[in-house]
N, CA, C, O and the ligand as a Tripos MOL2 file, in Angstrom:
@<TRIPOS>MOLECULE
protein
  273   271    69     0     0
PROTEIN
NO_CHARGES

@<TRIPOS>ATOM
      1 N         -53.8680 -237.1740   59.2770 N.3       1 MET1
      2 CA        -54.0480 -235.8930   58.1970 C.3       1 MET1
      3 C         -52.4920 -236.2730   57.2620 C.2       1 MET1
      4 O         -51.7310 -235.3550   56.9550 O.2       1 MET1
      5 N         -52.2680 -237.3640   56.9850 N.am      2 TYR2
      6 CA        -50.9680 -237.8870   56.4440 C.3       2 TYR2
      7 C         -50.7750 -237.1310   54.9050 C.2       2 TYR2
      8 O         -51.7280 -237.2240   54.1310 O.2       2 TYR2
      9 N         -49.8710 -236.5800   54.5780 N.am      3 GLY3
     10 CA        -49.5730 -235.9160   53.5210 C.3       3 GLY3
     11 C         -50.0240 -234.4130   53.4650 C.2       3 GLY3
     12 O         -50.1620 -233.8530   52.3780 O.2       3 GLY3
     13 N         -50.1990 -233.9170   54.3850 N.am      4 SER4
     14 CA        -50.4820 -232.5830   54.6890 C.3       4 SER4
     15 C         -49.1370 -231.8020   54.5470 C.2       4 SER4
     16 O         -48.0360 -232.2640   54.8480 O.2       4 SER4
     17 N         -49.3700 -230.6000   54.0640 N.am      5 THR5
     18 CA        -48.1510 -229.5670   53.9550 C.3       5 THR5
     19 C         -48.4700 -228.6310   54.8380 C.2       5 THR5
     20 O         -49.6170 -228.2170   55.0050 O.2       5 THR5
     21 N         -47.3710 -228.2100   55.5140 N.am      6 TYR6
     22 CA        -47.4000 -227.1690   56.7860 C.3       6 TYR6
     23 C         -46.5200 -226.0780   56.1310 C.2       6 TYR6
     24 O         -45.7380 -226.3170   55.2110 O.2       6 TYR6
     25 N         -46.7270 -224.7850   56.7170 N.am      7 ARG7
     26 CA        -46.2600 -223.5700   56.4120 C.3       7 ARG7
     27 C         -45.5780 -222.7240   57.5120 C.2       7 ARG7
     28 O         -46.3320 -222.3150   58.3950 O.2       7 ARG7
     29 N         -44.2020 -222.3820   57.6000 N.am      8 CYS8
     30 CA        -43.8390 -221.6540   58.6290 C.3       8 CYS8
     31 C         -44.4730 -220.3090   58.5110 C.2       8 CYS8
     32 O         -44.5030 -219.6380   57.4800 O.2       8 CYS8
     33 N         -45.0400 -219.9420   59.8090 N.am      9 GLU9
     34 CA        -45.7440 -218.4410   59.8310 C.3       9 GLU9
     35 C         -44.6390 -217.1450   59.7920 C.2       9 GLU9
     36 O         -44.9050 -215.9850   59.4770 O.2       9 GLU9
     37 N         -43.5010 -217.6180   60.1500 N.am     10 ILE10
     38 CA        -42.3100 -216.5530   60.0140 C.3      10 ILE10
     39 C         -41.8300 -216.5910   58.5410 C.2      10 ILE10
     40 O         -42.0350 -215.5980   57.8440 O.2      10 ILE10
     41 N         -41.3200 -217.4740   58.1200 N.am     11 CYS11
     42 CA        -40.5120 -217.4460   56.7250 C.3      11 CYS11
     43 C         -41.1100 -217.9690   55.6830 C.2      11 CYS11
     44 O         -40.6040 -217.8940   54.5630 O.2      11 CYS11
     45 N         -42.3800 -218.6260   55.9350 N.am     12 GLY12
     46 CA        -43.1140 -218.9910   54.7570 C.3      12 GLY12
     47 C         -42.7270 -220.4070   54.1930 C.2      12 GLY12
     48 O         -43.3860 -220.9140   53.2850 O.2      12 GLY12
     49 N         -41.5470 -221.0850   54.8030 N.am     13 GLU13
     50 CA        -41.1830 -222.4290   54.4290 C.3      13 GLU13
     51 C         -42.2670 -223.1580   54.3270 C.2      13 GLU13
     52 O         -43.2280 -222.9870   55.0770 O.2      13 GLU13
     53 N         -42.2370 -224.0950   53.3450 N.am     14 GLU14
     54 CA        -43.1560 -225.3100   53.1060 C.3      14 GLU14
     55 C         -42.7320 -226.5220   53.5790 C.2      14 GLU14
     56 O         -41.5340 -226.6580   53.3300 O.2      14 GLU14
     57 N         -43.2910 -227.6480   54.2700 N.am     15 SER15
     58 CA        -42.5010 -228.9820   54.3040 C.3      15 SER15
     59 C         -43.9640 -229.9720   54.6730 C.2      15 SER15
     60 O         -44.8480 -229.7630   55.5040 O.2      15 SER15
     61 N         -43.8220 -230.8960   53.8680 N.am     16 ASP16
     62 CA        -44.8350 -232.1360   54.1070 C.3      16 ASP16
     63 C         -44.0550 -233.1390   55.0510 C.2      16 ASP16
     64 O         -44.6990 -234.1610   55.2880 O.2      16 ASP16
     65 N         -42.9190 -233.0720   55.5860 N.am     17 ASN17
     66 CA        -42.5670 -233.9250   56.4750 C.3      17 ASN17
     67 C         -41.6540 -232.9670   57.6690 C.2      17 ASN17
     68 O         -40.4240 -232.9130   57.7060 O.2      17 ASN17
     69 N         -42.3800 -232.4160   58.3870 N.am     18 PRO18
     70 CA        -41.9060 -231.2580   59.2830 C.3      18 PRO18
     71 C         -41.3320 -231.6810   60.8120 C.2      18 PRO18
     72 O         -41.6710 -231.1390   61.8640 O.2      18 PRO18
     73 N         -40.4800 -232.6660   60.6750 N.am     19 GLN19
     74 CA        -40.1500 -233.5610   61.9310 C.3      19 GLN19
     75 C         -39.6710 -232.7870   63.0850 C.2      19 GLN19
     76 O         -39.9300 -233.1000   64.2470 O.2      19 GLN19
     77 N         -38.8770 -231.6430   62.6960 N.am     20 HIS20
     78 CA        -38.2690 -231.0220   63.7040 C.3      20 HIS20
     79 C         -38.9330 -229.4320   63.9020 C.2      20 HIS20
     80 O         -38.3380 -228.5960   64.5810 O.2      20 HIS20
     81 N         -39.9810 -229.1920   63.3550 N.am     21 TRP21
     82 CA        -40.4820 -228.1390   63.4670 C.3      21 TRP21
     83 C         -41.1810 -227.9630   64.7750 C.2      21 TRP21
     84 O         -41.2090 -228.8710   65.6060 O.2      21 TRP21
     85 N         -41.7590 -226.7770   64.9690 N.am     22 ILE22
     86 CA        -42.3350 -226.6030   66.4930 C.3      22 ILE22
     87 C         -43.9800 -226.0710   66.2240 C.2      22 ILE22
     88 O         -44.3000 -225.4250   65.2260 O.2      22 ILE22
     89 N         -44.6320 -226.3450   66.9630 N.am     23 VAL23
     90 CA        -46.1780 -226.1640   67.3210 C.3      23 VAL23
     91 C         -46.3120 -225.2390   68.2920 C.2      23 VAL23
     92 O         -45.6570 -225.3630   69.3260 O.2      23 VAL23
     93 N         -47.1730 -224.1800   68.1120 N.am     24 ILE24
     94 CA        -47.4600 -223.1000   69.3790 C.3      24 ILE24
     95 C         -49.0570 -223.3040   69.3360 C.2      24 ILE24
     96 O         -49.6650 -223.5430   68.2930 O.2      24 ILE24
     97 N         -49.5410 -223.2030   70.3580 N.am     25 HIS25
     98 CA        -51.0620 -223.1520   70.7170 C.3      25 HIS25
     99 C         -51.0440 -221.9380   71.8370 C.2      25 HIS25
    100 O         -50.3710 -222.0110   72.8660 O.2      25 HIS25
    101 N         -51.7200 -221.0260   71.5570 N.am     26 CYS26
    102 CA        -52.1130 -220.0230   72.4020 C.3      26 CYS26
    103 C         -53.1090 -219.1960   72.2630 C.2      26 CYS26
    104 O         -53.6830 -219.0220   71.1880 O.2      26 CYS26
    105 N         -53.4680 -218.4830   73.5770 N.am     27 CYS27
    106 CA        -54.5600 -217.5520   73.6590 C.3      27 CYS27
    107 C         -54.0700 -216.3770   74.5370 C.2      27 CYS27
    108 O         -52.9120 -216.2070   74.9190 O.2      27 CYS27
    109 N         -55.0300 -215.6750   74.7670 N.am     28 GLU28
    110 CA        -54.5200 -214.2010   75.4650 C.3      28 GLU28
    111 C         -53.6890 -214.4080   76.6340 C.2      28 GLU28
    112 O         -52.8060 -213.5780   76.8480 O.2      28 GLU28
    113 N         -53.8420 -215.4380   77.4650 N.am     29 ALA29
    114 CA        -53.2900 -215.7230   78.7710 C.3      29 ALA29
    115 C         -52.0510 -216.6000   78.7140 C.2      29 ALA29
    116 O         -51.0490 -216.3140   79.3690 O.2      29 ALA29
    117 N         -52.1330 -217.8430   77.8010 N.am     30 ARG30
    118 CA        -51.1490 -218.5950   77.7760 C.3      30 ARG30
    119 C         -50.7890 -219.2250   76.6370 C.2      30 ARG30
    120 O         -51.6080 -219.4840   75.7560 O.2      30 ARG30
    121 N         -49.5360 -219.5200   76.5630 N.am     31 LEU31
    122 CA        -48.8950 -220.0040   75.2450 C.3      31 LEU31
    123 C         -48.0440 -221.2730   75.4110 C.2      31 LEU31
    124 O         -47.1410 -221.3380   76.2440 O.2      31 LEU31
    125 N         -48.3540 -222.2270   74.6250 N.am     32 ILE32
    126 CA        -47.9740 -223.6340   74.8880 C.3      32 ILE32
    127 C         -47.1810 -223.9310   73.5700 C.2      32 ILE32
    128 O         -47.6410 -223.7060   72.4510 O.2      32 ILE32
    129 N         -45.7190 -224.5520   73.8630 N.am     33 ILE33
    130 CA        -45.0990 -225.0510   72.9180 C.3      33 ILE33
    131 C         -44.8050 -226.4730   72.8500 C.2      33 ILE33
    132 O         -44.2390 -227.1010   73.7450 O.2      33 ILE33
    133 N         -45.2720 -227.0180   71.5970 N.am     34 TYR34
    134 CA        -45.1420 -228.4630   71.3220 C.3      34 TYR34
    135 C         -43.9470 -228.7200   70.4650 C.2      34 TYR34
    136 O         -43.7100 -228.0180   69.4820 O.2      34 TYR34
    137 N         -43.1130 -229.8290   70.8690 N.am     35 LYS35
    138 CA        -42.3450 -230.5550   69.8320 C.3      35 LYS35
    139 C         -43.4170 -231.1940   68.4760 C.2      35 LYS35
    140 O         -44.5230 -231.6940   68.6820 O.2      35 LYS35
    141 N         -43.0500 -231.0990   67.6880 N.am     36 TRP36
    142 CA        -43.9710 -231.5200   66.5620 C.3      36 TRP36
    143 C         -44.6210 -232.9640   66.5810 C.2      36 TRP36
    144 O         -43.9940 -234.0210   66.5050 O.2      36 TRP36
    145 N         -45.9580 -232.8190   66.6920 N.am     37 THR37
    146 CA        -46.6050 -234.0260   66.3740 C.3      37 THR37
    147 C         -47.7450 -233.6450   65.5400 C.2      37 THR37
    148 O         -48.0860 -232.4800   65.3350 O.2      37 THR37
    149 N         -48.3730 -234.7940   65.0220 N.am     38 GLU38
    150 CA        -49.6540 -234.5810   64.0880 C.3      38 GLU38
    151 C         -50.6790 -234.0470   64.6800 C.2      38 GLU38
    152 O         -51.3070 -233.0930   64.2210 O.2      38 GLU38
    153 N         -50.9560 -234.7000   65.8870 N.am     39 GLU39
    154 CA        -52.0870 -234.0960   66.6120 C.3      39 GLU39
    155 C         -51.8420 -232.8450   67.1640 C.2      39 GLU39
    156 O         -52.8590 -232.1540   67.2380 O.2      39 GLU39
    157 N         -50.6610 -232.2490   67.6410 N.am     40 ALA40
    158 CA        -50.7350 -230.6160   68.0910 C.3      40 ALA40
    159 C         -50.6820 -229.9290   66.6870 C.2      40 ALA40
    160 O         -51.2590 -228.8430   66.6240 O.2      40 ALA40
    161 N         -50.0960 -230.3800   65.5840 N.am     41 ALA41
    162 CA        -50.1640 -229.6970   64.4870 C.3      41 ALA41
    163 C         -51.5590 -229.3840   63.9190 C.2      41 ALA41
    164 O         -51.8420 -228.3200   63.3700 O.2      41 ALA41
    165 N         -52.2640 -230.2470   64.0740 N.am     42 ASN42
    166 CA        -53.6270 -230.2500   63.3410 C.3      42 ASN42
    167 C         -54.7130 -229.6530   64.3560 C.2      42 ASN42
    168 O         -55.8660 -229.5530   63.9350 O.2      42 ASN42
    169 N         -54.4590 -229.3040   65.4920 N.am     43 ALA43
    170 CA        -55.2680 -228.8790   66.5350 C.3      43 ALA43
    171 C         -55.7610 -227.4050   65.9870 C.2      43 ALA43
    172 O         -54.9670 -226.5890   65.5190 O.2      43 ALA43
    173 N         -56.9390 -227.2120   66.0870 N.am     44 LYS44
    174 CA        -57.5780 -225.7720   65.7580 C.3      44 LYS44
    175 C         -56.9570 -224.8950   66.3770 C.2      44 LYS44
    176 O         -56.8150 -224.9480   67.5980 O.2      44 LYS44
    177 N         -56.4770 -223.9300   65.6270 N.am     45 GLY45
    178 CA        -55.8070 -222.5740   65.9550 C.3      45 GLY45
    179 C         -54.2340 -222.8830   66.3450 C.2      45 GLY45
    180 O         -53.5280 -222.0790   66.9550 O.2      45 GLY45
    181 N         -53.7420 -224.3610   65.8290 N.am     46 ALA46
    182 CA        -52.5200 -224.2150   65.8570 C.3      46 ALA46
    183 C         -51.5820 -223.5270   64.8170 C.2      46 ALA46
    184 O         -51.7960 -223.3380   63.6190 O.2      46 ALA46
    185 N         -50.4990 -223.2010   65.5620 N.am     47 ARG47
    186 CA        -49.3240 -222.3840   64.7020 C.3      47 ARG47
    187 C         -48.0310 -223.1330   64.3050 C.2      47 ARG47
    188 O         -47.5550 -223.9480   65.0950 O.2      47 ARG47
    189 N         -47.5320 -222.9260   63.2900 N.am     48 HIS48
    190 CA        -46.5030 -223.9310   62.8640 C.3      48 HIS48
    191 C         -45.1250 -222.9730   62.5280 C.2      48 HIS48
    192 O         -45.2460 -221.9390   61.8700 O.2      48 HIS48
    193 N         -44.0010 -223.3620   62.9740 N.am     49 TYR49
    194 CA        -42.8170 -222.8730   62.7330 C.3      49 TYR49
    195 C         -41.8280 -223.8720   62.7320 C.2      49 TYR49
    196 O         -41.7230 -224.8190   63.5120 O.2      49 TYR49
    197 N         -40.9890 -223.5160   61.6110 N.am     50 CYS50
    198 CA        -39.9210 -224.3410   60.9150 C.3      50 CYS50
    199 C         -38.8850 -224.9400   61.9450 C.2      50 CYS50
    200 O         -38.4080 -226.0670   61.8130 O.2      50 CYS50
    201 N         -38.5820 -224.0830   62.9830 N.am     51 GLY51
    202 CA        -37.5270 -224.1730   63.9940 C.3      51 GLY51
    203 C         -37.6220 -223.4030   65.3900 C.2      51 GLY51
    204 O         -38.5830 -222.6760   65.6390 O.2      51 GLY51
    205 N         -36.7750 -223.5650   66.1120 N.am     52 GLU52
    206 CA        -36.7470 -222.8960   67.3690 C.3      52 GLU52
    207 C         -36.4230 -221.3810   67.0510 C.2      52 GLU52
    208 O         -36.8930 -220.5930   67.8710 O.2      52 GLU52
    209 N         -35.8550 -220.9500   66.2250 N.am     53 ARG53
    210 CA        -35.6350 -219.6020   65.9250 C.3      53 ARG53
    211 C         -36.7200 -218.7300   65.4730 C.2      53 ARG53
    212 O         -36.8430 -217.5330   65.7350 O.2      53 ARG53
    213 N         -37.5630 -219.5280   64.7000 N.am     54 HIS54
    214 CA        -38.8290 -218.7310   64.1610 C.3      54 HIS54
    215 C         -39.9510 -218.8020   65.2740 C.2      54 HIS54
    216 O         -40.7020 -217.8500   65.4830 O.2      54 HIS54
    217 N         -40.0220 -220.1200   66.0500 N.am     55 ALA55
    218 CA        -40.8350 -220.1320   67.1600 C.3      55 ALA55
    219 C         -40.5690 -219.0000   68.1600 C.2      55 ALA55
    220 O         -41.4570 -218.4280   68.7930 O.2      55 ALA55
    221 N         -39.3130 -218.7460   68.2350 N.am     56 GLN56
    222 CA        -39.0630 -217.5930   69.3350 C.3      56 GLN56
    223 C         -39.3480 -215.9420   68.9030 C.2      56 GLN56
    224 O         -39.6360 -214.9580   69.5840 O.2      56 GLN56
    225 N         -39.1330 -216.1300   67.5170 N.am     57 VAL57
    226 CA        -39.6740 -214.7600   67.0610 C.3      57 VAL57
    227 C         -41.3320 -214.3900   67.4190 C.2      57 VAL57
    228 O         -41.8280 -213.3570   67.8690 O.2      57 VAL57
    229 N         -41.8510 -215.4830   67.0820 N.am     58 TYR58
    230 CA        -43.4370 -215.3900   67.4680 C.3      58 TYR58
    231 C         -43.6910 -215.2620   68.9510 C.2      58 TYR58
    232 O         -44.5590 -214.4680   69.3160 O.2      58 TYR58
    233 N         -42.9630 -216.0250   69.9150 N.am     59 ILE59
    234 CA        -43.0910 -215.9580   71.3730 C.3      59 ILE59
    235 C         -42.5670 -214.3740   71.6540 C.2      59 ILE59
    236 O         -43.2480 -213.7380   72.4580 O.2      59 ILE59
    237 N         -41.7480 -213.8950   71.2250 N.am     60 GLY60
    238 CA        -41.2050 -212.5920   71.3810 C.3      60 GLY60
    239 C         -42.4340 -211.4380   71.1830 C.2      60 GLY60
    240 O         -42.6240 -210.4970   71.9540 O.2      60 GLY60
    241 N         -43.0800 -211.6850   70.1800 N.am     61 ARG61
    242 CA        -44.2660 -210.9540   69.6380 C.3      61 ARG61
    243 C         -45.2810 -211.0770   70.4690 C.2      61 ARG61
    244 O         -45.9350 -210.1060   70.8490 O.2      61 ARG61
    245 N         -45.5290 -212.4080   70.8650 N.am     62 TRP62
    246 CA        -46.6750 -212.7710   71.7400 C.3      62 TRP62
    247 C         -46.4370 -212.1150   73.1670 C.2      62 TRP62
    248 O         -47.3140 -211.5760   73.8420 O.2      62 TRP62
    249 N         -45.1550 -212.2480   73.4950 N.am     63 LEU63
    250 CA        -44.9350 -211.5180   74.9990 C.3      63 LEU63
    251 C         -45.2560 -210.0660   75.0430 C.2      63 LEU63
    252 O         -45.7340 -209.5580   76.0570 O.2      63 LEU63
    253 N         -44.9960 -209.3640   73.9250 N.am     64 ASP64
    254 CA        -45.0690 -207.8280   73.5710 C.3      64 ASP64
    255 C         -46.5250 -207.4620   73.7370 C.2      64 ASP64
    256 O         -46.9700 -206.5730   74.4620 O.2      64 ASP64
    257 N         -47.2920 -208.4000   72.8450 N.am     65 ALA65
    258 CA        -48.9230 -208.2800   72.6370 C.3      65 ALA65
    259 C         -49.5310 -209.3330   72.6100 C.2      65 ALA65
    260 O         -49.1850 -210.1850   71.7920 O.2      65 ALA65
    261 N         -50.6740 -209.5900   73.5510 N.am     66 ALA66
    262 CA        -51.2560 -211.0150   73.4050 C.3      66 ALA66
    263 C         -51.9780 -211.2570   72.1740 C.2      66 ALA66
    264 O         -52.7050 -210.4200   71.6380 O.2      66 ALA66
    265 N         -51.7510 -212.4600   71.7300 N.am     67 CYS67
    266 CA        -52.2410 -212.6160   70.1640 C.3      67 CYS67
    267 C         -53.8410 -213.0200   70.5780 C.2      67 CYS67
    268 O         -54.3920 -212.9630   71.6780 O.2      67 CYS67
    269 N         -54.3460 -213.4360   69.3030 N.am     68 CYS68
    270 CA        -55.9550 -213.8140   69.1860 C.3      68 CYS68
    271 C         -56.7720 -212.7010   68.9770 C.2      68 CYS68
    272 O         -57.9910 -212.8400   68.8720 O.2      68 CYS68
    273 ZN        -39.3720 -220.4030   59.3580 Zn       69 ZN69
@<TRIPOS>BOND
     1     1     2 1
     2     2     3 1
     3     3     4 2
     4     3     5 am
     5     5     6 1
     6     6     7 1
     7     7     8 2
     8     7     9 am
     9     9    10 1
    10    10    11 1
    11    11    12 2
    12    11    13 am
    13    13    14 1
    14    14    15 1
    15    15    16 2
    16    15    17 am
    17    17    18 1
    18    18    19 1
    19    19    20 2
    20    19    21 am
    21    21    22 1
    22    22    23 1
    23    23    24 2
    24    23    25 am
    25    25    26 1
    26    26    27 1
    27    27    28 2
    28    27    29 am
    29    29    30 1
    30    30    31 1
    31    31    32 2
    32    31    33 am
    33    33    34 1
    34    34    35 1
    35    35    36 2
    36    35    37 am
    37    37    38 1
    38    38    39 1
    39    39    40 2
    40    39    41 am
    41    41    42 1
    42    42    43 1
    43    43    44 2
    44    43    45 am
    45    45    46 1
    46    46    47 1
    47    47    48 2
    48    47    49 am
    49    49    50 1
    50    50    51 1
    51    51    52 2
    52    51    53 am
    53    53    54 1
    54    54    55 1
    55    55    56 2
    56    55    57 am
    57    57    58 1
    58    58    59 1
    59    59    60 2
    60    59    61 am
    61    61    62 1
    62    62    63 1
    63    63    64 2
    64    63    65 am
    65    65    66 1
    66    66    67 1
    67    67    68 2
    68    67    69 am
    69    69    70 1
    70    70    71 1
    71    71    72 2
    72    71    73 am
    73    73    74 1
    74    74    75 1
    75    75    76 2
    76    75    77 am
    77    77    78 1
    78    78    79 1
    79    79    80 2
    80    79    81 am
    81    81    82 1
    82    82    83 1
    83    83    84 2
    84    83    85 am
    85    85    86 1
    86    86    87 1
    87    87    88 2
    88    87    89 am
    89    89    90 1
    90    90    91 1
    91    91    92 2
    92    91    93 am
    93    93    94 1
    94    94    95 1
    95    95    96 2
    96    95    97 am
    97    97    98 1
    98    98    99 1
    99    99   100 2
   100    99   101 am
   101   101   102 1
   102   102   103 1
   103   103   104 2
   104   103   105 am
   105   105   106 1
   106   106   107 1
   107   107   108 2
   108   107   109 am
   109   109   110 1
   110   110   111 1
   111   111   112 2
   112   111   113 am
   113   113   114 1
   114   114   115 1
   115   115   116 2
   116   115   117 am
   117   117   118 1
   118   118   119 1
   119   119   120 2
   120   119   121 am
   121   121   122 1
   122   122   123 1
   123   123   124 2
   124   123   125 am
   125   125   126 1
   126   126   127 1
   127   127   128 2
   128   127   129 am
   129   129   130 1
   130   130   131 1
   131   131   132 2
   132   131   133 am
   133   133   134 1
   134   134   135 1
   135   135   136 2
   136   135   137 am
   137   137   138 1
   138   138   139 1
   139   139   140 2
   140   139   141 am
   141   141   142 1
   142   142   143 1
   143   143   144 2
   144   143   145 am
   145   145   146 1
   146   146   147 1
   147   147   148 2
   148   147   149 am
   149   149   150 1
   150   150   151 1
   151   151   152 2
   152   151   153 am
   153   153   154 1
   154   154   155 1
   155   155   156 2
   156   155   157 am
   157   157   158 1
   158   158   159 1
   159   159   160 2
   160   159   161 am
   161   161   162 1
   162   162   163 1
   163   163   164 2
   164   163   165 am
   165   165   166 1
   166   166   167 1
   167   167   168 2
   168   167   169 am
   169   169   170 1
   170   170   171 1
   171   171   172 2
   172   171   173 am
   173   173   174 1
   174   174   175 1
   175   175   176 2
   176   175   177 am
   177   177   178 1
   178   178   179 1
   179   179   180 2
   180   179   181 am
   181   181   182 1
   182   182   183 1
   183   183   184 2
   184   183   185 am
   185   185   186 1
   186   186   187 1
   187   187   188 2
   188   187   189 am
   189   189   190 1
   190   190   191 1
   191   191   192 2
   192   191   193 am
   193   193   194 1
   194   194   195 1
   195   195   196 2
   196   195   197 am
   197   197   198 1
   198   198   199 1
   199   199   200 2
   200   199   201 am
   201   201   202 1
   202   202   203 1
   203   203   204 2
   204   203   205 am
   205   205   206 1
   206   206   207 1
   207   207   208 2
   208   207   209 am
   209   209   210 1
   210   210   211 1
   211   211   212 2
   212   211   213 am
   213   213   214 1
   214   214   215 1
   215   215   216 2
   216   215   217 am
   217   217   218 1
   218   218   219 1
   219   219   220 2
   220   219   221 am
   221   221   222 1
   222   222   223 1
   223   223   224 2
   224   223   225 am
   225   225   226 1
   226   226   227 1
   227   227   228 2
   228   227   229 am
   229   229   230 1
   230   230   231 1
   231   231   232 2
   232   231   233 am
   233   233   234 1
   234   234   235 1
   235   235   236 2
   236   235   237 am
   237   237   238 1
   238   238   239 1
   239   239   240 2
   240   239   241 am
   241   241   242 1
   242   242   243 1
   243   243   244 2
   244   243   245 am
   245   245   246 1
   246   246   247 1
   247   247   248 2
   248   247   249 am
   249   249   250 1
   250   250   251 1
   251   251   252 2
   252   251   253 am
   253   253   254 1
   254   254   255 1
   255   255   256 2
   256   255   257 am
   257   257   258 1
   258   258   259 1
   259   259   260 2
   260   259   261 am
   261   261   262 1
   262   262   263 1
   263   263   264 2
   264   263   265 am
   265   265   266 1
   266   266   267 1
   267   267   268 2
   268   267   269 am
   269   269   270 1
   270   270   271 1
   271   271   272 2
@<TRIPOS>SUBSTRUCTURE
     1 MET1         2 RESIDUE 1 A MET
     2 TYR2         6 RESIDUE 1 A TYR
     3 GLY3        10 RESIDUE 1 A GLY
     4 SER4        14 RESIDUE 1 A SER
     5 THR5        18 RESIDUE 1 A THR
     6 TYR6        22 RESIDUE 1 A TYR
     7 ARG7        26 RESIDUE 1 A ARG
     8 CYS8        30 RESIDUE 1 A CYS
     9 GLU9        34 RESIDUE 1 A GLU
    10 ILE10       38 RESIDUE 1 A ILE
    11 CYS11       42 RESIDUE 1 A CYS
    12 GLY12       46 RESIDUE 1 A GLY
    13 GLU13       50 RESIDUE 1 A GLU
    14 GLU14       54 RESIDUE 1 A GLU
    15 SER15       58 RESIDUE 1 A SER
    16 ASP16       62 RESIDUE 1 A ASP
    17 ASN17       66 RESIDUE 1 A ASN
    18 PRO18       70 RESIDUE 1 A PRO
    19 GLN19       74 RESIDUE 1 A GLN
    20 HIS20       78 RESIDUE 1 A HIS
    21 TRP21       82 RESIDUE 1 A TRP
    22 ILE22       86 RESIDUE 1 A ILE
    23 VAL23       90 RESIDUE 1 A VAL
    24 ILE24       94 RESIDUE 1 A ILE
    25 HIS25       98 RESIDUE 1 A HIS
    26 CYS26      102 RESIDUE 1 A CYS
    27 CYS27      106 RESIDUE 1 A CYS
    28 GLU28      110 RESIDUE 1 A GLU
    29 ALA29      114 RESIDUE 1 A ALA
    30 ARG30      118 RESIDUE 1 A ARG
    31 LEU31      122 RESIDUE 1 A LEU
    32 ILE32      126 RESIDUE 1 A ILE
    33 ILE33      130 RESIDUE 1 A ILE
    34 TYR34      134 RESIDUE 1 A TYR
    35 LYS35      138 RESIDUE 1 A LYS
    36 TRP36      142 RESIDUE 1 A TRP
    37 THR37      146 RESIDUE 1 A THR
    38 GLU38      150 RESIDUE 1 A GLU
    39 GLU39      154 RESIDUE 1 A GLU
    40 ALA40      158 RESIDUE 1 A ALA
    41 ALA41      162 RESIDUE 1 A ALA
    42 ASN42      166 RESIDUE 1 A ASN
    43 ALA43      170 RESIDUE 1 A ALA
    44 LYS44      174 RESIDUE 1 A LYS
    45 GLY45      178 RESIDUE 1 A GLY
    46 ALA46      182 RESIDUE 1 A ALA
    47 ARG47      186 RESIDUE 1 A ARG
    48 HIS48      190 RESIDUE 1 A HIS
    49 TYR49      194 RESIDUE 1 A TYR
    50 CYS50      198 RESIDUE 1 A CYS
    51 GLY51      202 RESIDUE 1 A GLY
    52 GLU52      206 RESIDUE 1 A GLU
    53 ARG53      210 RESIDUE 1 A ARG
    54 HIS54      214 RESIDUE 1 A HIS
    55 ALA55      218 RESIDUE 1 A ALA
    56 GLN56      222 RESIDUE 1 A GLN
    57 VAL57      226 RESIDUE 1 A VAL
    58 TYR58      230 RESIDUE 1 A TYR
    59 ILE59      234 RESIDUE 1 A ILE
    60 GLY60      238 RESIDUE 1 A GLY
    61 ARG61      242 RESIDUE 1 A ARG
    62 TRP62      246 RESIDUE 1 A TRP
    63 LEU63      250 RESIDUE 1 A LEU
    64 ASP64      254 RESIDUE 1 A ASP
    65 ALA65      258 RESIDUE 1 A ALA
    66 ALA66      262 RESIDUE 1 A ALA
    67 CYS67      266 RESIDUE 1 A CYS
    68 CYS68      270 RESIDUE 1 A CYS
    69 ZN69       273 GROUP 0 **** ****
């Protein structure tokens, strides 16, 4: 999906070249963190974050209350 635009879930920043972004896949029992890859970013249910700080915001929320 070359040319896709991704949006950070926390701050709303958008990028079509999110090289240093972070992808998270999670379900109720498990959260998986990926360095940015097209494959991880385009997976069903993937969440996108503009950097470590915003990924951590989501991880904190997830630890407080299971997502999905
Ligand atoms: Zn952000």
